[in-house]
C-alpha positions as CSV (number, residue, x, y, z in Angstrom):
1,M,-22.8,-33.0,-33.0
2,A,-24.1,-30.7,-35.9
3,F,-25.5,-28.4,-33.2
4,W,-22.0,-27.8,-31.6
5,W,-20.1,-27.1,-34.8
6,P,-21.4,-23.5,-35.3
7,L,-20.6,-22.6,-31.7
8,I,-17.1,-24.0,-31.9
9,V,-16.5,-22.1,-35.1
10,L,-17.8,-18.9,-33.6
11,A,-15.6,-19.3,-30.5
12,F,-12.6,-20.0,-32.6
13,A,-13.3,-16.9,-34.8
14,Y,-13.7,-14.8,-31.7
15,A,-10.4,-16.0,-30.2
16,I,-8.6,-15.2,-33.5
17,C,-10.1,-11.7,-33.6
18,R,-9.1,-11.0,-30.1
19,F,-5.5,-12.2,-30.9
20,L,-5.4,-10.0,-34.0
21,L,-6.6,-7.0,-32.0
22,M,-3.8,-7.6,-29.5
23,L,-1.3,-7.2,-32.3
24,I,-2.6,-3.7,-33.1
25,P,-0.7,-1.2,-30.8
26,P,-3.0,1.1,-28.9
27,N,-2.9,4.8,-29.8
28,V,-1.1,6.2,-26.8
29,P,0.5,9.7,-27.2
30,S,3.9,10.4,-25.9
31,I,4.6,13.1,-23.4
32,D,7.6,15.3,-23.1
33,V,9.0,16.0,-19.6
34,D,11.9,18.4,-19.1
35,A,14.7,16.6,-17.3
36,S,17.5,18.9,-18.3
37,D,17.9,20.3,-14.7
38,V,18.0,16.9,-13.0
39,L,20.5,15.0,-15.1
40,D,24.0,14.8,-13.6
41,D,25.8,15.6,-16.8
42,G,28.7,17.4,-15.1
43,N,27.5,20.8,-16.0
44,Q,26.1,21.7,-12.6
45,T,25.2,25.3,-11.8
46,Q,26.9,27.1,-9.0
47,D,23.9,26.5,-6.7
48,N,24.2,22.7,-6.8
49,S,27.9,22.1,-7.4
50,F,29.1,22.0,-3.8
51,I,29.1,19.3,-1.1
52,Y,26.3,19.7,1.3
53,I,27.1,19.4,5.0
54,P,23.8,18.8,6.9
55,P,23.6,20.2,10.4
56,R,24.3,17.4,12.9
57,G,22.1,16.9,15.9
58,R,19.1,18.8,14.6
59,T,16.7,18.6,11.7
60,Q,15.7,21.2,9.2
61,Q,12.4,21.7,10.8
62,S,13.1,25.3,11.8
63,D,14.1,26.2,8.2
64,K,11.7,27.7,5.7
65,K,13.1,25.4,2.9
66,V,13.8,21.8,2.4
67,Q,17.5,21.1,1.5
68,C,18.1,18.2,-0.8
69,Y,21.4,16.4,-1.4
70,E,22.7,13.0,-2.6
71,P,23.3,10.7,0.4
72,A,26.0,8.8,-1.6
73,T,28.1,11.8,-2.6
74,M,26.7,14.6,-0.4
75,K,26.4,16.6,-3.6
76,Y,23.9,19.4,-3.2
77,L,20.7,19.0,-5.3
78,G,18.8,22.2,-4.5
79,Y,15.9,23.2,-2.2
80,F,12.2,23.4,-2.1
81,P,9.8,25.6,0.0
82,A,8.4,24.4,3.3
83,L,4.8,25.3,2.8
84,S,2.8,27.0,5.5
85,S,-0.6,25.9,6.7
86,E,-2.3,28.7,4.7
87,E,-0.4,27.6,1.5
88,V,-1.4,24.0,2.0
89,Q,-5.1,24.9,2.5
90,E,-5.0,26.9,-0.7
91,R,-3.5,24.0,-2.6
92,V,-6.2,21.7,-1.2
93,A,-8.9,24.2,-2.2
94,Q,-7.6,24.2,-5.8
95,A,-7.6,20.4,-5.8
96,R,-11.2,20.3,-4.6
97,K,-12.3,22.5,-7.5
98,A,-10.5,20.2,-10.0
99,Q,-12.0,17.1,-8.4
100,K,-15.6,18.3,-9.0
101,I,-14.8,18.3,-12.7
102,W,-12.8,15.1,-12.8
103,A,-15.5,13.2,-10.9
104,K,-17.6,13.4,-14.2
105,S,-14.8,12.0,-16.3
106,S,-15.2,8.6,-18.1
107,F,-13.2,5.5,-17.3
108,K,-12.0,5.7,-20.9
109,Q,-10.3,9.0,-20.2
110,R,-8.9,7.6,-16.9
111,R,-7.5,4.6,-18.7
112,Q,-5.8,6.7,-21.3
113,F,-4.1,8.7,-18.5
114,L,-2.8,5.4,-17.1
115,R,-1.6,4.2,-20.6
116,I,0.3,7.5,-21.1
117,L,2.0,7.1,-17.8
118,L,2.9,3.5,-18.4
119,K,4.4,4.3,-21.8
120,Y,6.5,7.1,-20.4
121,I,7.7,4.9,-17.5
122,I,8.7,2.0,-19.8
123,E,10.5,4.4,-22.2
124,H,12.3,6.3,-19.4
125,Q,13.2,3.6,-16.9
126,E,16.8,4.6,-16.6
127,L,16.0,8.3,-16.0
128,I,13.4,7.4,-13.2
129,C,15.8,5.0,-11.6
130,E,18.7,7.4,-11.7
131,I,16.6,10.1,-10.0
132,S,15.6,7.7,-7.3
133,S,19.1,6.5,-6.9
134,R,20.6,10.0,-6.6
135,D,18.0,11.0,-4.0
136,T,17.9,7.9,-1.8
137,G,21.2,6.2,-2.4
138,K,19.7,2.9,-3.7
139,T,21.2,1.1,-6.6
140,M,19.7,1.2,-10.1
141,V,18.7,-2.5,-9.9
142,D,16.9,-2.0,-6.6
143,A,15.2,1.1,-8.0
144,S,14.0,-0.9,-10.9
145,L,12.7,-3.7,-8.7
146,G,11.0,-1.5,-6.1
147,E,10.0,1.6,-8.2
148,I,9.4,0.5,-11.8
149,M,8.1,-3.0,-11.7
150,T,5.6,-2.4,-8.8
151,T,4.3,0.7,-10.4
152,C,3.9,-0.9,-13.9
153,E,2.1,-3.8,-12.2
154,K,-0.2,-1.4,-10.4
155,I,-1.1,0.4,-13.6
156,T,-1.6,-2.8,-15.5
157,W,-4.0,-4.1,-12.9
158,L,-6.0,-0.9,-12.8
159,L,-6.3,-1.0,-16.6
160,S,-7.4,-4.6,-16.5
161,E,-9.7,-4.7,-13.5
162,G,-10.1,-1.2,-12.0
163,E,-13.4,-0.2,-13.6
164,K,-15.0,-3.6,-12.7
165,W,-14.3,-3.0,-9.0
166,L,-15.7,0.5,-9.0
167,K,-19.0,-0.4,-10.7
168,P,-22.1,-0.9,-8.5
169,E,-22.0,-4.3,-6.8
170,Y,-25.3,-6.0,-6.4
171,R,-26.0,-7.8,-3.2
172,S,-28.7,-10.1,-1.8
173,A,-31.7,-8.1,-0.5
174,G,-32.6,-10.7,2.1
175,R,-35.9,-12.4,2.9
176,S,-37.9,-9.4,4.2
177,M,-36.8,-7.2,1.2
178,I,-37.0,-9.9,-1.5
179,Y,-39.0,-7.4,-3.7
180,K,-36.1,-4.9,-3.5
181,R,-32.8,-4.6,-5.4
182,A,-29.8,-3.9,-3.2
183,K,-26.5,-2.6,-4.3
184,V,-23.3,-0.9,-3.2
185,E,-22.1,2.2,-5.1
186,F,-18.6,3.6,-5.0
187,H,-18.3,7.3,-5.3
188,P,-15.2,9.5,-5.1
189,L,-14.5,10.8,-1.6
190,G,-13.2,14.2,-2.8
191,V,-9.6,15.2,-2.0
192,I,-7.3,12.5,-0.8
193,G,-4.2,13.5,1.2
194,A,-1.1,11.3,1.1
195,I,2.0,11.7,3.3
196,V,4.6,9.3,1.9
197,S,8.0,8.1,3.0
198,W,11.4,8.4,1.3
199,N,12.3,4.8,0.7
200,Y,10.5,4.4,-2.7
201,P,10.1,8.0,-3.8
202,F,8.6,7.1,-7.2
203,H,6.3,4.3,-6.3
204,N,5.2,5.9,-3.0
205,I,3.9,8.9,-5.0
206,L,2.4,6.9,-7.9
207,N,0.7,4.2,-5.7
208,P,-1.8,6.4,-3.9
209,M,-2.1,8.8,-6.8
210,L,-3.2,6.1,-9.3
211,A,-5.9,4.7,-7.0
212,A,-7.2,8.2,-6.1
213,V,-7.3,9.6,-9.6
214,F,-8.7,6.4,-11.2
215,S,-11.6,6.4,-8.6
216,G,-12.4,10.0,-9.5
217,N,-10.7,11.9,-6.7
218,S,-8.0,14.5,-6.6
219,I,-5.0,14.1,-4.5
220,V,-2.4,16.3,-2.7
221,I,0.8,14.4,-1.8
222,K,3.3,15.6,0.8
223,V,6.6,14.0,-0.1
224,S,9.3,13.3,2.5
225,E,11.8,16.0,3.3
226,N,14.4,13.3,2.6
227,A,13.2,12.7,-1.0
228,S,11.7,16.0,-2.1
229,W,14.0,16.5,-5.1
230,S,13.0,13.3,-6.8
231,G,9.3,13.7,-5.8
232,C,9.1,17.1,-7.5
233,F,10.5,15.7,-10.7
234,Y,8.1,12.8,-10.7
235,F,5.3,15.3,-10.3
236,R,6.2,16.7,-13.7
237,I,5.6,13.3,-15.3
238,I,2.1,13.2,-13.7
239,Q,1.3,16.7,-14.7
240,A,2.3,16.0,-18.3
241,A,0.2,12.9,-18.5
242,L,-2.8,14.6,-17.0
243,A,-2.5,17.5,-19.4
244,A,-2.4,15.0,-22.3
245,V,-5.9,13.7,-21.5
246,G,-7.4,17.1,-20.7
247,A,-7.7,16.7,-17.0
248,P,-8.2,19.8,-14.9
249,E,-5.3,21.6,-13.5
250,N,-4.4,20.9,-9.8
251,L,-6.1,17.5,-9.9
252,V,-2.8,16.1,-8.5
253,D,-0.4,18.3,-6.4
254,V,2.8,17.6,-4.7
255,I,3.8,19.7,-1.7
256,T,7.0,19.9,0.3
257,G,7.7,20.8,3.9
258,F,8.0,19.5,7.4
259,A,5.6,18.7,10.3
260,E,3.5,21.9,9.9
261,T,2.9,21.1,6.2
262,G,1.8,17.6,7.0
263,E,-0.5,18.7,9.9
264,A,-2.2,21.3,7.6
265,L,-2.8,18.6,5.0
266,V,-4.4,16.2,7.5
267,S,-6.9,18.8,8.6
268,S,-7.9,19.9,5.1
269,V,-8.6,16.7,3.1
270,D,-11.3,14.0,3.0
271,K,-9.0,11.1,3.7
272,I,-5.3,10.6,4.7
273,I,-3.0,7.9,3.5
274,F,0.2,7.8,5.5
275,V,3.4,5.7,5.0
276,G,6.0,6.2,7.7
277,S,6.9,5.5,11.3
278,P,4.5,4.5,14.2
279,G,5.5,7.7,16.1
280,V,4.5,10.0,13.3
281,G,1.5,7.8,12.6
282,R,0.2,8.4,16.1
283,M,0.5,12.2,15.8
284,I,-1.3,12.1,12.5
285,M,-4.1,10.0,14.0
286,R,-4.5,12.5,16.9
287,N,-4.7,15.4,14.4
288,A,-7.1,13.5,12.2
289,S,-9.4,12.8,15.2
290,E,-10.1,16.6,15.4
291,T,-11.8,16.5,12.0
292,L,-12.8,12.8,12.0
293,T,-10.7,12.3,8.9
294,P,-10.5,8.7,7.9
295,L,-7.0,7.2,7.8
296,T,-4.9,4.4,6.2
297,L,-1.7,4.0,8.1
298,E,1.2,1.8,6.9
299,L,3.8,2.1,9.7
300,G,6.6,-0.3,8.9
301,G,7.4,-3.7,10.3
302,K,9.8,-6.2,11.8
303,D,9.0,-9.0,9.4
304,A,9.9,-12.5,10.3
305,F,11.7,-14.8,7.8
306,I,11.2,-18.4,8.9
307,V,13.3,-21.3,7.5
308,C,12.2,-24.8,8.3
309,D,14.5,-27.8,8.4
310,D,13.3,-29.3,5.1
311,V,14.4,-26.5,2.6
312,D,17.0,-26.2,-0.1
313,V,19.4,-24.3,2.0
314,P,21.5,-22.5,-0.7
315,H,18.4,-21.4,-2.5
316,V,16.7,-20.0,0.5
317,A,19.9,-18.4,1.8
318,Q,20.1,-16.3,-1.5
319,I,16.5,-15.2,-1.0
320,A,17.2,-14.4,2.7
321,V,20.1,-12.1,1.9
322,R,18.0,-10.2,-0.7
323,A,15.3,-9.9,1.9
324,A,17.7,-8.5,4.5
325,L,19.3,-6.1,2.1
326,Q,16.0,-5.2,0.2
327,S,16.4,-1.9,-1.6
328,S,20.0,-1.8,-0.7
329,G,19.4,-2.1,3.0
330,Q,19.3,1.6,3.6
331,N,15.7,1.6,2.3
332,C,14.9,-1.7,3.9
333,A,11.3,-2.8,3.4
334,G,12.3,-6.4,3.9
335,A,12.7,-9.0,6.6
336,E,14.4,-8.0,9.8
337,R,14.2,-11.1,11.9
338,F,15.4,-14.5,10.7
339,Y,14.4,-17.7,12.4
340,V,16.2,-20.9,11.2
341,H,15.6,-24.4,12.4
342,R,18.5,-25.6,14.6
343,D,19.0,-28.7,12.4
344,I,20.1,-26.6,9.4
345,Y,21.3,-23.5,11.4
346,S,25.0,-24.0,10.8
347,S,24.7,-24.7,7.1
348,F,22.4,-21.8,6.6
349,V,24.6,-19.3,8.4
350,S,27.6,-20.6,6.4
351,Q,25.7,-20.0,3.1
352,V,24.5,-16.5,4.2
353,T,28.0,-15.6,5.4
354,K,29.5,-16.5,2.0
355,I,27.0,-14.3,0.2
356,V,27.2,-11.3,2.5
357,K,31.0,-11.2,2.3
358,S,30.7,-10.8,-1.4
359,V,28.4,-7.8,-1.1
360,S,30.0,-4.3,-1.3
361,A,28.6,-0.9,-0.6
362,G,29.5,2.2,-2.6
363,P,28.2,5.0,-4.8
364,P,25.1,3.5,-6.4
365,L,25.5,5.1,-9.8
366,A,28.9,3.6,-10.2
367,G,27.1,0.5,-11.3
368,K,29.4,-2.0,-9.6
369,Y,28.1,-2.0,-6.1
370,D,25.3,-4.1,-4.5
371,M,24.4,-1.4,-2.0
372,G,24.3,2.4,-1.9
373,A,24.2,4.9,0.9
374,I,22.0,5.4,3.9
375,C,19.4,8.0,3.1
376,L,18.5,9.3,6.5
377,Q,21.0,11.6,8.2
378,E,22.7,10.0,11.2
379,H,20.8,6.7,10.7
380,S,24.0,4.7,10.6
381,E,24.6,5.7,14.2
382,K,21.2,4.2,15.2
383,L,22.1,1.0,13.4
384,Q,25.4,0.8,15.1
385,N,23.7,1.3,18.5
386,L,21.4,-1.6,17.8
387,V,24.4,-3.8,16.9
388,N,26.3,-2.7,20.0
389,D,23.3,-3.5,22.2
390,A,23.1,-7.0,20.7
391,L,26.9,-7.6,21.1
392,D,26.8,-6.5,24.7
393,K,24.1,-9.1,25.4
394,G,26.0,-12.0,23.8
395,A,25.4,-11.7,20.1
396,E,28.3,-12.3,17.6
397,I,29.0,-10.8,14.2
398,V,29.9,-13.5,11.7
399,A,30.1,-11.6,8.5
400,R,30.2,-8.1,7.1
401,G,30.2,-6.8,3.6
402,S,32.9,-4.4,2.3
403,F,33.0,-0.7,1.4
404,G,33.9,0.5,-2.1
405,H,35.2,3.9,-3.0
406,L,33.4,6.4,-0.8
407,S,33.3,10.2,-1.1
408,E,35.4,12.1,1.3
409,G,33.4,13.1,4.4
410,A,30.5,10.8,3.6
411,V,31.6,7.6,5.3
412,D,28.9,7.8,8.0
413,Q,26.3,7.7,5.2
414,Y,27.1,4.0,4.7
415,F,26.6,0.9,6.7
416,P,28.0,-2.5,5.8
417,P,25.7,-5.5,5.4
418,T,26.1,-7.4,8.7
419,V,25.2,-11.0,9.8
420,I,24.7,-11.5,13.5
421,V,24.1,-14.8,15.3
422,N,23.3,-15.8,18.9
423,V,20.6,-13.2,19.1
424,N,17.4,-13.3,21.3
425,H,14.4,-11.2,22.0
426,T,16.0,-9.2,24.9
427,M,18.0,-7.4,22.3
428,K,16.7,-4.2,20.7
429,L,17.8,-5.5,17.3
430,M,15.0,-8.1,17.5
431,Q,12.4,-5.7,18.7
432,E,12.9,-2.3,17.1
433,E,12.6,-1.6,13.4
434,A,16.2,-1.3,12.2
435,F,15.5,-0.2,8.6
436,G,19.0,-1.2,7.6
437,P,21.2,-4.0,6.2
438,I,21.4,-6.1,9.3
439,M,20.6,-9.8,9.3
440,P,20.0,-11.3,12.9
441,I,19.6,-15.0,12.8
442,M,18.0,-17.0,15.7
443,K,17.5,-20.8,16.1
444,F,14.2,-22.5,16.8
445,S,13.4,-26.1,17.5
446,S,9.7,-26.6,16.6
447,D,6.9,-25.0,14.6
448,E,5.1,-24.0,17.8
449,E,8.2,-22.2,19.1
450,V,8.8,-20.3,15.9
451,V,5.1,-19.1,15.8
452,K,5.5,-17.8,19.3
453,L,8.8,-16.0,18.5
454,A,7.5,-14.5,15.3
455,N,4.4,-13.2,17.1
456,D,6.5,-11.7,19.9
457,S,6.6,-8.3,18.3
458,R,4.7,-5.0,18.4
459,Y,4.8,-5.0,14.6
460,G,2.6,-7.1,12.3
461,L,3.2,-6.2,8.7
462,G,4.5,-9.3,6.9
463,C,6.2,-12.6,7.0
464,A,7.9,-15.2,4.8
465,V,7.8,-18.9,5.6
466,F,10.0,-21.5,3.8
467,S,9.4,-25.3,4.0
468,G,9.8,-28.3,1.7
469,S,6.1,-29.0,2.6
470,Q,3.9,-26.2,1.3
471,R,1.2,-27.4,3.7
472,R,3.5,-27.0,6.7
473,A,4.5,-23.5,5.5
474,R,0.9,-22.5,5.1
475,E,0.0,-23.8,8.6
476,I,2.8,-21.7,10.2
477,A,1.9,-18.6,8.2
478,S,-1.8,-18.9,9.1
479,Q,-0.9,-18.5,12.8
480,L,1.2,-15.4,12.4
481,H,-0.5,-12.1,13.4
482,C,0.4,-10.0,10.3
483,G,-1.3,-8.6,7.2
484,V,0.9,-10.1,4.5
485,A,2.3,-13.6,4.2
486,A,4.5,-15.1,1.5
487,I,4.8,-18.9,1.2
488,N,8.2,-20.1,0.0
489,D,9.0,-16.7,-1.4
490,F,9.7,-13.2,-0.3
491,A,7.9,-9.9,-1.2
492,S,5.9,-11.6,-3.9
493,N,2.7,-10.2,-2.4
494,Y,3.5,-6.7,-3.6
495,M,3.9,-7.8,-7.2
496,C,0.3,-9.1,-7.0
497,Q,-1.4,-5.7,-7.1
498,S,-4.8,-7.3,-6.8
499,L,-4.0,-8.0,-3.2
500,P,-4.4,-5.5,-0.3
501,F,-1.3,-4.3,1.5
502,G,-1.0,-3.3,5.2
503,G,-0.5,-4.6,8.7
504,V,-1.8,-4.8,12.2
505,K,-0.6,-3.7,15.7
506,D,2.1,-1.0,15.4
507,S,2.3,-1.7,11.6
508,G,-0.9,0.3,11.2
509,F,-4.4,-0.4,9.9
510,G,-6.3,-0.1,6.7
511,R,-5.1,-1.3,3.3
512,F,-3.9,0.2,0.1
513,A,-3.4,-1.7,-3.2
514,G,-5.8,-4.2,-4.5
515,V,-9.6,-4.0,-4.5
516,E,-9.6,-2.9,-0.9
517,G,-7.2,-0.1,-1.5
518,L,-9.0,1.2,-4.6
519,R,-12.4,1.2,-2.8
520,A,-10.8,2.8,0.3
521,C,-10.6,5.9,-1.9
522,C,-14.4,5.9,-2.3
523,L,-17.5,6.8,-0.4
524,V,-19.2,3.4,-0.1
525,K,-22.9,4.0,-0.5
526,S,-25.6,1.4,0.1
527,V,-28.6,1.8,-2.2
528,V,-32.0,-0.1,-2.0
529,E,-34.8,0.3,-4.6
530,D,-37.9,-1.5,-5.7
531,R,-37.2,-4.4,-8.0
532,W,-40.5,-4.3,-9.8
533,W,-41.6,-0.7,-9.4
534,P,-44.4,0.4,-9.6
535,Y,-46.2,-2.9,-9.5
536,I,-44.8,-4.1,-6.2
537,K,-43.8,-1.6,-3.5
538,T,-43.7,-1.3,0.3
539,I,-47.2,-1.2,1.9
540,I,-47.4,-0.9,5.7
541,P,-49.7,-3.7,6.9
542,K,-52.9,-2.5,8.7
543,P,-52.0,-4.0,12.2
544,I,-48.9,-1.8,12.4
545,R,-50.2,1.4,10.8
546,Y,-50.8,4.4,13.0
547,P,-52.6,4.2,15.3
548,I,-51.2,0.7,15.9
549,S,-53.9,-1.9,16.7
550,E,-54.0,-4.0,19.8
551,N,-52.7,-7.1,18.0
552,G,-49.9,-5.2,16.3
553,F,-47.2,-6.8,18.2
554,E,-48.7,-10.3,17.8
555,F,-48.7,-9.7,14.0
556,Q,-45.1,-8.5,14.1
557,E,-44.0,-11.4,16.2
558,S,-45.6,-13.9,13.8
559,L,-44.1,-12.1,10.8
560,V,-40.6,-12.5,12.2
561,E,-41.1,-16.2,12.7
562,V,-42.5,-16.6,9.1
563,L,-39.3,-15.0,7.7
564,Y,-36.6,-16.3,9.9
565,G,-37.9,-19.4,11.8
566,L,-35.6,-22.4,11.7
567,N,-38.4,-25.0,11.3
568,I,-40.6,-25.1,8.3
569,W,-43.6,-26.2,10.3
570,D,-43.2,-23.4,12.8
571,R,-42.9,-20.9,9.9
572,L,-46.2,-22.3,8.3
573,R,-47.9,-22.1,11.7
574,A,-46.8,-18.4,12.0
575,L,-48.0,-17.7,8.5
576,V,-51.4,-18.9,9.4
577,N,-51.4,-16.5,12.4
578,V,-50.3,-13.6,10.2
579,L,-53.2,-14.2,7.8
580,K,-55.5,-14.6,10.8
581,V,-54.5,-11.2,12.2
582,L,-54.8,-9.5,8.8
583,S,-58.3,-11.0,8.2
584,E,-59.4,-9.7,11.6
585,Q,-58.2,-6.2,10.6
586,N,-60.4,-6.4,7.5
587,T,-63.6,-7.4,9.3
588,P,-66.4,-4.8,9.7
589,S,-66.2,-5.2,13.5
590,S,-62.5,-4.4,13.5
591,R,-63.1,-1.3,11.3
592,R,-65.8,-0.1,13.7
593,K,-63.5,-0.7,16.7
594,D,-60.8,1.3,14.9
595,D,-63.2,4.1,14.4
């Protein structure tokens, strides 16, 4: 017992010291980011004081600038240049110069960059959420859930574990190379290109940027033409944090534009990360094939939300509505198909109906609405067409949310939360990504049936399975062909930033987030070196030296059996034969024959 006491005392003292160190706040400088021109303080300049009327039936692609406006109020926010191919290539060239400097930076410097960002985000949550809300129409609460919390979790995970996963990883050298040391090294790729969607303008910029910069890369991010105003402000935050740690200029760049801008980025960088639709993803893949540029594609989904007959119905109904209206519905990254066991179908629909009828849509910054405006121009028409197709094929609307005070001329920018029953897979609503606040609910009778239904989709991003038996929920989820699964919860995966995120089928391939996403920004290099150099090193046995002897193959055949034979006696017999061949090579007669 006397032997253990000193160790216990030392361990206790170490724990106390660690605790006391945690009480000392880290020395993290503050950064100042000018937000005077983005705050809606009522003192708008003439350029951004009018209501913007976007051209219907065509996009801005032919314009030389990206027009920005609030989808909730149609208030004009300003414009940004649509960069040409030459301008994009110049930006990438500048980023490449900066990366060569940053690649030599220490993890201490990179962690300080993350801490500065984290401090600013925590201290300016309201500003960041308001910018996101104004540019996309989501509510402040949804902006906090989808923009702030996920980004803070990403930064915290990188601070805690990022360096560990980028250090060389030692592997087994195997039997034939037992005298070697094998490892995997992770080197920065160079310039990462990211083309990101509009639904989470803050997180979609920070997510690839954090992984790229922490792993020693530079990054050029093309923001969506539907969220350029917010993206360019968020860029100021990144620039200020980089300057505070002495990072080279142009290490991170944000560019604006349309298809030409994106195509130029794809052909100029060392890797592309794309978040968007399958159609655009295919075009990017075709362009990337010309230069063999590697890709990570996250192309959306049609996630299944499965409710078994042994659940707490009111509890799951509340989660289901949040899943259907995730990010206010207009930015839906949530469930789009709901499968409910027939034994609880009626009670579930009743609970959901009650909740949805209490939901109201209105200007998000008013603070009293559960949903904001549709971000994409004319997207509400697409949603209505999906609903009409379902109604024509026998579906029924059982509940719709209400509208609050809407700005004049902006009614078509809103779509009420809608619950639809009697749906089936012949309906477009159950096959096409809606990206809106629609909740189609379908019955199922058995676990086997719901697995078939959930897999009957060209998408394969995520799923959520609810059951009173966790084992049953796991069994169902294990059979679903998707990249992300939540058991008795929804969207919890994305708050675990140690986990990779991505899908299969038309939902894309490759992963971001987690260890896999961090290392995906790296050149993965295999390295083998002598373990006990210079005392033990590779020597080519005489039978297989040039010119190869007559019994060279016999020697090699026996050597393979020595190393990999399944039976110990066969391996010993082969070893005897190896030694026999070697001894023959060393006899004088063998040497004379070789001469």
